[in-house]
C-alpha distance (Angstrom), angle and dihedral (degrees) to the residues before:
residue distance angle dihedral
M1 . . .
S2 3.81 . .
N3 3.80 114.8 .
N4 3.84 91.0 -156.2
L5 3.84 99.5 74.2
K6 3.81 111.0 151.9
T7 3.75 125.2 -138.3
G8 3.79 135.9 -160.0
L9 3.80 117.6 0.9
D10 3.75 90.3 -14.8
A11 3.92 88.6 65.9
L12 3.88 91.3 58.6
L13 3.78 122.6 91.1
R14 3.84 121.5 -102.6
P15 3.85 121.3 -167.1
E16 3.77 91.6 -136.7
D17 3.84 91.7 57.1
S18 3.77 97.3 37.9
I19 3.87 132.2 98.0
V20 3.81 124.0 176.7
V21 3.80 128.3 -146.7
L22 3.75 118.0 -168.0
I23 3.84 111.9 -162.6
D24 3.78 128.1 -156.6
H25 3.76 107.0 -34.6
Q26 3.75 87.4 168.9
P27 3.81 135.6 142.0
F28 3.78 94.3 -106.3
Q29 3.80 92.4 56.3
F30 3.79 92.4 45.6
A31 3.80 90.2 53.6
N32 3.74 92.7 73.3
L33 3.81 98.5 31.2
N34 3.72 110.9 132.7
S35 3.77 108.4 147.8
H36 3.85 95.3 76.9
E37 3.71 140.1 19.9
P38 3.88 103.2 -94.0
A39 3.79 93.2 -132.6
M40 3.78 91.3 59.0
I41 3.79 93.3 52.5
I42 3.81 91.2 46.7
N43 3.82 89.7 50.2
A44 3.83 91.9 48.5
V45 3.81 96.4 47.7
T46 3.77 92.3 44.9
G47 3.80 91.2 51.4
L48 3.76 89.9 47.1
S49 3.89 91.2 49.5
K50 3.82 92.9 50.5
A51 3.77 91.4 46.8
A52 3.77 92.1 52.3
K53 3.81 86.9 54.7
V54 3.83 93.1 48.6
F55 3.85 90.0 52.0
N56 3.78 96.1 39.2
V57 3.76 91.8 -119.7
P58 3.78 111.0 161.2
T59 3.86 112.8 -114.2
I60 3.80 126.8 -160.9
L61 3.81 117.1 -158.7
T62 3.76 118.4 -158.0
T63 3.78 138.4 175.9
V64 3.76 133.3 -174.6
V65 3.81 119.6 -129.2
E66 3.77 91.8 -22.6
E67 3.75 95.2 -178.7
R68 3.89 85.6 71.5
G69 3.67 104.8 20.1
G70 3.83 96.3 45.5
L71 3.80 137.0 -118.8
I72 3.76 122.7 -58.8
I73 3.78 110.9 -86.3
K74 3.78 118.2 -79.4
Q75 3.76 93.5 -121.5
I76 3.79 91.3 65.4
Q77 3.79 96.2 37.3
D78 3.82 90.6 52.2
V79 3.87 90.8 59.6
F80 3.97 89.6 51.8
P81 3.86 102.8 31.3
E82 3.77 91.4 157.6
Q83 3.85 93.8 55.3
K84 3.74 125.1 90.2
P85 3.84 107.8 -153.9
I86 3.81 115.0 -121.6
N87 3.84 107.5 -109.5
R88 3.75 113.1 -146.1
T89 3.79 137.5 -172.4
F90 3.88 91.2 -164.2
I91 3.80 112.3 95.9
N92 3.83 86.9 -151.8
T93 3.87 107.1 63.6
W94 3.77 90.8 -158.0
Q95 3.75 92.2 65.3
D96 3.90 91.1 62.4
P97 3.82 112.5 88.2
A98 3.89 90.0 -158.3
V99 3.91 84.0 71.7
T100 3.74 103.5 31.0
D101 3.78 95.1 47.2
V102 3.80 91.6 56.8
V103 3.80 91.1 49.9
A104 3.72 92.3 47.2
K105 3.84 94.8 49.3
S106 3.80 89.2 52.3
G107 3.77 90.7 65.3
R108 3.82 88.6 -143.2
K109 3.81 117.4 139.0
Q110 3.79 102.7 -174.4
L111 3.80 100.9 86.9
I112 3.83 115.1 -166.8
L113 3.80 114.0 -165.4
A114 3.83 132.9 -174.4
G115 3.80 130.4 163.5
L116 3.80 152.4 112.8
W117 2.90 125.3 -47.1
T118 3.78 108.6 26.4
E119 3.77 95.8 -162.8
V120 3.88 95.7 50.3
C121 3.83 118.8 15.9
V122 3.84 94.3 32.7
A123 3.74 102.5 36.0
M124 3.82 95.2 49.1
P125 3.81 98.0 56.7
S126 3.76 92.8 37.1
I127 3.80 92.5 56.5
Q128 3.80 93.7 45.2
A129 3.86 94.1 44.4
V130 3.82 96.0 50.7
A131 3.83 88.0 53.4
E132 3.81 87.9 56.8
G133 3.78 91.8 56.6
Y134 3.83 103.4 -94.8
D135 3.75 120.9 138.1
V136 3.81 97.0 -125.5
F137 3.87 123.4 -157.7
V138 3.79 120.7 -178.2
V139 3.77 115.9 -155.0
T140 3.81 96.5 -140.5
D141 3.85 98.5 -170.1
A142 3.79 90.1 53.7
C143 3.79 89.0 53.7
G144 3.77 132.6 70.9
A145 3.80 142.7 -174.5
V146 3.76 141.6 -158.9
S147 3.84 88.8 -95.8
A148 3.79 140.2 6.4
E149 3.87 88.0 -108.9
A150 3.81 91.4 51.9
H151 3.83 91.0 51.9
D152 3.80 93.1 44.8
M153 3.85 93.3 48.0
A154 3.75 91.5 46.9
V155 3.87 92.7 53.8
R156 3.77 90.9 45.6
R157 3.73 90.9 50.3
M158 3.82 92.8 49.4
V159 3.75 92.4 49.1
Q160 3.85 88.9 57.3
H161 3.80 86.0 60.8
G162 3.78 94.4 52.4
I163 3.83 98.1 -98.6
T164 3.86 117.5 145.1
P165 3.79 117.8 -130.8
I166 3.81 112.5 -147.6
T167 3.83 140.2 161.4
W168 3.80 125.5 -120.3
L169 3.85 94.0 -111.0
A170 3.73 88.6 53.3
V171 3.76 91.0 50.5
V172 3.88 93.7 52.3
S173 3.81 91.4 44.6
E174 3.77 91.9 55.0
W175 3.80 91.6 47.3
Q176 3.87 89.1 52.0
R177 3.73 95.5 39.0
D178 3.86 93.9 161.9
W179 3.80 126.5 40.6
A180 3.72 88.2 -147.0
R181 3.87 88.0 75.6
T182 3.75 89.5 96.7
D183 3.78 94.4 176.5
T184 3.83 90.4 74.5
A185 3.82 103.3 15.0
G186 3.81 93.9 84.2
K187 3.73 96.9 47.4
L188 3.88 90.0 44.9
A189 3.85 89.1 52.8
G190 3.85 89.2 54.7
L191 3.77 90.7 49.0
M192 3.75 91.8 50.7
V193 3.85 91.5 51.0
E194 3.87 88.1 55.7
H195 3.82 98.8 40.6
A196 3.87 114.3 15.8
G197 3.74 96.6 81.7
A198 3.83 115.2 -145.4
T199 3.79 90.3 0.8
G200 3.80 87.3 59.9
V201 3.81 91.8 48.7
A202 3.76 90.3 53.2
F203 3.71 92.9 45.6
N204 3.75 91.3 50.8
W205 3.74 89.1 51.5
E206 3.83 91.3 52.1
L207 3.78 91.9 49.2
Q208 3.80 89.4 50.8
L209 3.79 91.2 52.4
L210 3.79 88.1 53.1
N211 3.79 92.0 45.7
T212 3.77 88.1 -123.0
P213 3.79 115.9 149.5
V214 3.88 114.5 -123.6
P215 3.85 108.3 -110.9
V216 3.79 112.0 -113.2
Q217 3.72 119.1 -127.4
């Protein structure tokens, strides 16, 4: 287990210290995804991707053997149209210098991971990265596994190593932290209308009452 666990405010995410790595949201992995409804994962990872852009959080896209497993899903690629995902052969993303060198050069230590499958392609890099001194957060609702048990056991295993499980709405709320931060609040509100389910519906209704246009992502 990591000996560098933060407490109090230091344990909360900050956009200036965060970096996101999205791992293998590809057709092959979705084909045997049984822990979650795929639409829920797609919504969560898309919301997380858009939020990273709102808060200027660097985001790395990566695939594994994409010539057979398929390209990263369109919903993610559309958020980062200029970025070519790093295509790996390593099952463990953290063994590929093409990924780890980018993270290291960023100087950011709050590492936020999401991917398919939780028990393999998320657990491996998370466990290695936390041992190297990163504060690792796994966005569990933007991840999925071959079964509910596999996802649950993977999260439990990672927690034993000092990794923090979190959901995408918790990530963006910690990045925002204060609704008085007007430079991001409006864009975050628009994102929530699109991806926060019933909360988004209610928020949209509130904006309509105030005759406030919904910010466009």
